[in-house]
N, C-alpha and C positions, 0 to 999 in steps of 0.2 A: 519576550523574545519575539523578534520580528519572524516571519514565516520564513523568509529565505535561511535565516540564521539556524532557525530549528532544523528547517529540512538539510541543512550541511552539518550540522551537529549529529542528527540521527543518522545520516549516511556514515559519516566517520566512525561513528560508534560499531555500525554492521561492518565497515571494511576491516576494524581492528581485530574484527573474530572470523576475517574472511569469508562473511557472507557472498554468494553468487549471483550473477543476475539481477542486480540492484534495478528495478524501476521506479521511477517517480512519475505518477499520475496527477495530473491539474484536474480535479473533478469539480471546480468553482459552478462551473456552466450546468452541472447536472443534480447536486445537492446543495442544500445550504448547512448541511450538519458537520461537513469539514471540508477542506480544502485541496488537500494533496493526498493523496494513497501512495505510501511505501510499498514495492512488493519485493521480498529478498526470498532465496533458497537456501535453505540449510539442509546439508549431507545427511545429517543423524538428527533424533529426538535431543539428543545432548549438546550438539552444537547450537540446535534453535534453542536453547534454555540459555545457552550461553549469549546468545546473539539479544535475546529478550533483557536478560539480565545487564548487558553492557549499555543497552540504549537506556533501561532505567536509572542506572546508575550515573552514567555521563549527564544526561539531561536533569537528574535531581540535582546534581553536582554544581550545575549552572542555575539553578531556581527556578527550573520547570516543576509543573504538579505533572503527576501520571494520572490520568483519568479511571482507567482501568487495564487490566491484564486477564486475557481468556487464552486457555489452551495448554498452559505450560505445563499441565501435569501428565499431559499425552505425549505432546511435542510433536505434532503430524502438523499440528496448525495454530501458529500464537498469533493472537492481535494484541498489539499494545495501544492502546488510545490514548494521544497526546492530545487530544483536542482538536486543534488545527489540522493536524496531523495523524492519521492512522498508518501504523505498520502490520504488516501481515508477514511472517514468517513462515515459508512452506518449505514441508519437505519434497521432492521432485515430482513425485506422481500425484500428490493432492493439488500442488501447483498447476501440473498438465489437465488435470482432472476440470477443476474449476476454472479454471484459464479468466481470471480477473483482468488481466489485459485488455481482453476482448468486451467482457463484461462492463466496463469503466470506459473503453474507448468511446470518442465522441461520436454520435449519430452521423451517418455520410449524408450529404445531400442527394434526394431521390427527385430527379426531374417528371415532370408529370407527362403523360403521355395524351397524345392530343388522339381522338378519333376520327376516322374520316371524316363524320359530318361535323367536326369543328367542337365539340364538345370535349371537357376533359373526361379519360378515362380512369 
C-alpha cells in the first residue's frame, strides 16, 4: 500500500474510535527508520486499546503487516509499528509530558551571528 493510503487508512481507523488531536508528522528528513509518525490522544487505557485494535484490524483486513505493538498491557502509551508509519496512542498526561510533536519537529534554521571583527561567533 502506498504511504498516503496507509496514513489515510490509519487515521480513519483512529477516527472510528474517536481518537482526539490526531497529528501526522513527516519525519523522512530526520530518520530513515520510518516515514510518518501519527500521534493520537486516548482518554483512557480502554480507549487506547480500542484504538490500537481498530488500527490493527483495519490494516490487516487491507493486507498490511503489523510489525509490532507495545504498551497495550498498561495502555498509557501504545505504539503500533506499521513499518513506514509508527502510531503513538497516548493518554493526555503522557502526551503532554513527552511532547513528541516538538521532539520530532523539523529543526529551525539558525542564523550565524557575526562578531564585530568579522569572524563567525
